[in-house]
C-alpha positions as CSV (number, residue, x, y, z in Angstrom):
1,M,4.1,33.6,166.4
2,T,3.1,30.4,167.7
3,A,6.6,28.2,169.0
4,T,6.4,24.5,169.2
5,L,7.2,22.9,172.3
6,R,7.4,19.0,172.7
7,M,7.9,17.4,176.4
8,I,8.7,14.3,177.7
9,A,7.2,13.7,181.4
10,E,6.6,11.7,184.1
11,V,2.9,11.5,185.8
12,S,2.5,12.7,189.5
13,L,0.2,14.7,191.6
14,T,3.2,17.1,192.4
15,Y,2.9,18.4,188.2
16,A,-0.7,19.7,189.4
17,P,0.3,23.4,188.3
18,D,1.3,21.9,185.0
19,Y,-1.6,20.1,184.2
20,I,-3.6,23.0,185.1
21,A,-1.8,25.2,183.0
22,G,-2.8,23.1,180.0
23,D,-6.0,22.7,180.8
24,L,-6.7,26.2,180.9
25,G,-5.2,27.3,178.2
26,Y,-2.2,29.0,179.5
27,F,0.5,27.9,177.2
28,K,-1.7,28.9,174.4
29,D,-2.0,32.2,175.4
30,E,1.4,32.3,175.7
31,G,1.7,31.6,171.7
32,L,2.7,28.2,172.7
33,D,1.5,24.7,171.2
34,L,3.0,22.1,174.0
35,I,2.9,18.8,173.0
36,T,3.8,16.1,175.7
37,D,4.6,12.7,175.9
38,F,4.6,10.8,178.8
39,D,6.7,7.3,178.0
40,S,9.4,8.3,180.6
41,G,10.3,5.0,181.5
42,P,10.3,3.7,185.0
43,G,11.4,6.4,187.5
44,G,11.8,8.8,185.0
45,S,15.1,6.9,183.6
46,W,15.2,7.9,180.4
47,L,14.2,11.3,180.1
48,A,17.2,12.8,179.5
49,D,17.8,9.9,176.8
50,T,15.0,11.4,175.1
51,L,16.1,14.7,174.6
52,A,20.0,13.5,173.9
53,T,18.0,11.4,170.7
54,G,15.8,14.4,169.8
55,K,13.0,13.6,170.3
56,A,12.0,15.9,173.0
57,D,12.9,19.5,173.4
58,I,12.4,19.9,177.3
59,A,11.6,17.0,180.4
60,R,9.6,17.2,183.5
61,G,11.4,15.2,186.1
62,G,14.0,14.9,189.2
63,I,17.1,17.0,189.4
64,W,19.0,13.8,190.2
65,I,18.7,12.7,186.3
66,P,21.0,15.6,184.7
67,L,23.4,15.6,188.0
68,M,24.2,12.3,187.4
69,N,24.4,12.7,183.5
70,R,26.7,15.5,183.7
71,G,30.0,14.9,182.3
72,V,29.2,11.2,181.5
73,L,26.3,12.0,178.8
74,E,25.3,14.6,176.7
75,P,25.0,17.3,179.0
76,V,20.8,18.7,179.7
77,Y,20.5,22.1,181.9
78,P,18.3,22.3,184.7
79,F,16.4,25.6,183.9
80,A,13.3,26.1,186.4
81,M,11.8,24.1,189.3
82,L,8.1,22.9,189.6
83,C,7.8,21.7,193.0
84,D,10.2,22.1,196.1
85,R,9.0,19.5,198.2
86,N,8.6,15.8,198.6
87,S,5.4,15.2,198.7
88,Q,5.6,11.6,200.2
89,L,4.1,10.6,203.7
90,L,5.2,7.8,205.7
91,L,1.9,5.8,206.9
92,S,1.7,3.4,210.0
93,R,-0.6,0.7,210.8
94,E,-1.8,2.5,214.3
95,P,-1.7,6.1,215.5
96,I,2.0,7.1,216.6
97,E,1.9,9.9,219.1
98,N,4.9,12.4,218.2
99,C,6.6,9.8,216.1
100,T,9.9,10.1,215.0
101,W,12.3,8.0,213.2
102,E,13.7,5.8,216.2
103,H,10.2,4.6,215.6
104,L,11.2,2.4,212.8
105,Y,13.9,0.6,214.6
106,G,13.2,-3.0,214.5
107,K,10.4,-2.5,212.0
108,R,10.0,-3.2,208.1
109,V,9.5,0.0,205.9
110,L,8.1,-0.5,202.6
111,I,8.8,1.9,199.4
112,S,6.0,2.4,197.1
113,S,8.4,3.4,194.7
114,G,11.5,1.9,193.2
115,A,12.6,5.4,191.5
116,T,16.1,6.3,192.4
117,S,15.8,9.9,193.6
118,Q,13.0,7.8,196.5
119,W,15.2,5.9,198.2
120,M,18.3,8.3,197.8
121,F,16.0,11.1,199.3
122,L,14.8,9.1,202.5
123,R,18.3,7.8,203.0
124,G,20.0,10.8,202.8
125,V,17.5,12.1,205.0
126,L,17.8,9.5,207.6
127,D,21.8,10.1,208.0
128,E,21.1,13.7,208.3
129,A,19.2,12.6,211.3
130,G,21.6,10.6,212.6
131,V,19.6,7.5,212.4
132,D,21.2,3.8,212.1
133,R,20.0,2.9,209.2
134,K,20.8,-0.9,209.7
135,R,18.7,-1.1,212.5
136,I,15.1,-0.8,210.4
137,R,14.3,-3.7,207.4
138,F,13.9,-1.9,204.3
139,V,11.9,-3.2,201.2
140,R,12.0,-1.4,198.0
141,D,12.5,-1.9,194.2
142,L,9.1,-3.5,193.7
143,H,6.3,-2.1,191.3
144,S,4.0,0.3,193.0
145,D,1.0,-1.9,192.4
146,T,2.4,-4.3,194.1
147,T,3.3,-2.4,197.7
148,V,0.2,-0.9,197.5
149,R,-1.7,-5.0,197.2
150,L,1.3,-5.8,199.9
151,W,0.6,-3.1,202.3
152,R,-3.5,-4.0,202.5
153,G,-2.2,-7.6,202.8
154,G,-0.7,-6.8,206.3
155,Y,2.9,-6.6,205.1
156,A,5.3,-4.3,206.6
157,D,5.1,-1.9,209.8
158,F,5.1,1.0,207.4
159,F,4.5,2.4,204.3
160,L,6.4,5.4,202.7
161,A,3.4,6.5,199.7
162,S,3.0,9.1,197.5
163,P,-0.3,11.0,197.1
164,P,-2.5,10.8,196.0
165,M,-3.1,6.8,196.8
166,T,-1.5,8.0,200.4
167,E,-5.5,9.9,200.6
168,V,-7.0,6.4,199.8
169,L,-4.9,4.5,202.2
170,I,-5.8,7.5,205.1
171,R,-9.4,6.4,204.6
172,E,-8.9,3.2,205.2
173,G,-8.1,3.9,208.3
174,Y,-4.5,4.2,208.4
175,S,-2.2,6.5,209.7
176,V,0.1,9.3,208.8
177,A,3.5,9.2,211.1
178,L,6.1,11.2,209.1
179,S,5.8,14.0,206.4
180,M,8.3,13.9,204.1
181,A,7.6,17.7,203.2
182,D,8.0,18.7,206.9
183,A,11.0,15.7,207.6
184,G,12.9,16.6,204.3
185,G,12.8,20.3,203.6
186,R,13.0,22.2,200.7
187,V,14.8,20.6,197.8
188,P,14.6,21.0,194.1
189,W,12.1,17.8,193.8
190,S,10.6,18.1,190.5
191,I,12.3,20.4,187.5
192,Y,12.5,20.7,184.3
193,Y,15.5,20.4,182.0
194,T,16.4,20.9,178.0
195,S,19.3,21.4,175.4
196,R,21.4,24.7,175.5
197,E,19.5,25.2,172.4
198,I,16.0,25.1,173.3
199,L,17.4,27.8,176.1
200,E,19.0,30.2,173.3
201,S,16.3,30.0,170.7
202,P,15.2,33.2,169.1
203,E,11.4,32.1,169.7
204,Q,12.1,32.2,173.3
205,P,9.7,29.1,174.0
206,V,11.7,28.8,177.5
207,H,10.6,32.1,178.4
208,R,6.6,32.1,177.1
209,F,6.3,28.5,179.2
210,L,7.5,29.4,182.5
211,R,4.7,32.6,182.9
212,A,2.3,29.9,181.9
213,I,3.7,27.1,184.6
214,V,3.9,30.0,186.8
215,R,0.1,31.6,186.1
216,G,-0.8,27.8,186.8
217,K,1.4,27.8,190.3
218,K,-1.2,30.8,191.6
219,W,-4.1,29.4,190.3
220,I,-3.7,26.6,192.5
221,R,-2.6,28.6,195.9
222,S,-5.4,30.7,195.3
223,H,-8.3,27.9,194.0
224,T,-9.6,25.3,196.6
225,A,-8.5,21.8,196.6
226,V,-11.6,21.0,195.3
227,E,-11.6,23.4,192.1
228,A,-8.2,21.9,191.6
229,A,-9.6,18.6,191.9
230,E,-12.5,18.9,189.6
231,L,-10.0,20.2,187.1
232,L,-7.3,17.0,187.4
233,H,-9.8,14.4,188.0
234,R,-9.0,14.2,183.9
235,H,-5.7,13.1,184.5
236,F,-6.2,10.5,187.6
237,S,-9.3,9.3,186.7
238,N,-8.5,6.0,189.2
239,F,-9.0,8.6,192.1
240,S,-12.2,10.2,193.2
241,I,-12.5,14.0,193.5
242,E,-12.8,14.4,197.2
243,V,-9.1,12.3,197.3
244,I,-7.5,14.2,195.0
245,A,-8.6,17.4,196.7
246,A,-7.6,15.8,200.0
247,A,-4.1,15.5,198.6
248,I,-4.1,18.8,197.1
249,A,-5.7,20.7,200.3
250,R,-2.5,18.3,202.3
251,M,0.3,19.5,199.6
252,N,-0.6,23.1,199.5
253,A,-0.6,23.9,203.1
254,A,2.9,21.8,203.2
255,D,3.8,24.9,200.7
256,T,4.6,22.0,197.9
257,W,4.3,25.0,195.2
258,T,5.9,28.0,195.8
259,T,5.2,31.0,192.9
260,R,9.1,30.0,192.3
261,V,10.0,28.7,189.4
262,S,14.4,29.6,189.9
263,I,16.2,27.1,191.3
264,P,17.4,27.8,194.9
265,R,20.9,27.5,195.6
266,E,21.6,26.1,198.9
267,P,19.0,23.2,198.3
268,T,20.6,22.2,195.4
269,M,23.8,22.4,197.2
270,R,22.5,20.1,199.7
271,Y,20.7,17.7,197.4
272,Q,23.8,17.1,195.5
273,D,25.5,16.0,199.2
274,L,22.8,13.3,199.4
275,M,23.9,12.4,195.9
276,V,27.6,12.2,196.8
277,N,26.8,9.9,200.1
278,Y,24.2,7.9,197.7
279,G,27.4,7.4,195.4
280,L,25.4,8.4,192.2
281,I,28.1,11.8,191.6
282,D,31.6,11.8,193.2
283,E,31.8,15.0,194.1
284,R,29.4,18.5,194.2
285,M,29.5,20.6,190.7
286,P,29.4,24.3,191.1
287,F,26.0,25.7,191.1
288,E,26.7,27.9,188.7
289,K,28.0,25.4,185.8
290,L,24.9,23.1,186.7
291,V,22.4,25.3,186.7
292,H,21.0,27.3,184.1
293,D,18.1,29.4,185.4
294,S,18.5,33.0,184.4
295,I,15.5,33.1,182.3
296,A,13.6,31.6,185.4
297,T,15.3,34.3,187.6
298,D,14.0,36.9,185.4
299,I,10.0,35.5,185.3
300,D,10.3,35.3,188.9
301,A,11.5,39.7,189.0
302,E,8.5,39.8,186.1
303,N,6.1,38.1,188.7
304,H,7.3,40.2,191.3
305,T,7.1,43.4,190.1
306,R,3.5,42.2,188.5
307,E,2.2,41.5,192.3
308,A,3.6,44.6,193.5
309,N,2.2,46.4,191.2
310,L,-1.1,45.0,192.0
311,D,-0.7,46.1,196.0
């Protein structure tokens, strides 16, 4: 029996395995009719609102929204992870050998997105590294298109940007100073969340959905970046296949997409610490009360058994 699942989502290349699962028919293979709406608001700001009003069944975006809403608005439950690295790059105008955060002292840093999570995470990583943020001039809360124009016009010394635009700028002669995937470490960067009703649905739409996502993750890890770019180009038609391929290759090299879909405990607790320090939440919540990934854990076990049998 076919089940229907309505998803509200942000648009980002970090969601590549999800796009691939749809384009290659993996959701249909699982008897799932997935309907996706991309009207998610600035920085994914009204993803949870869309779930709460019953206009969608699951959301794809950052974990910070369900964390911040817990105990304040209608509860939504993180149930699986898609991407466990921040794929942004800190670009500089000239190459900097062995660049460290201290190279930012006295400089202006332009941030490409006004999304809360981008600044909060960067700020948290800097604090973890003992960086004196007062010695750095940050410019944020501007539209991403505006920041690209400012950067090309000569504004700022560093630019924190997202793929695939990073690869366009690298081709224009700018340099990679630091990678957030390396500097920021593992983190539940992109997740899925939903209501308890969907998690407990007898049609098991979440089981079907995650089996397809795992296949999408395996595909992007086992195929060339060019093959992936050719498939993804229709979703990012403003960029060339070569640019998308370069971004995919870089993200794969950074282990952006593991085949795991369960949400890791320690990176999630660390992420909560960043949110507490930023002021989005008052205190950390117990992992078991926050994350409801038992289905994802079962899917991981299925995947592990399947791979073991292939060996």
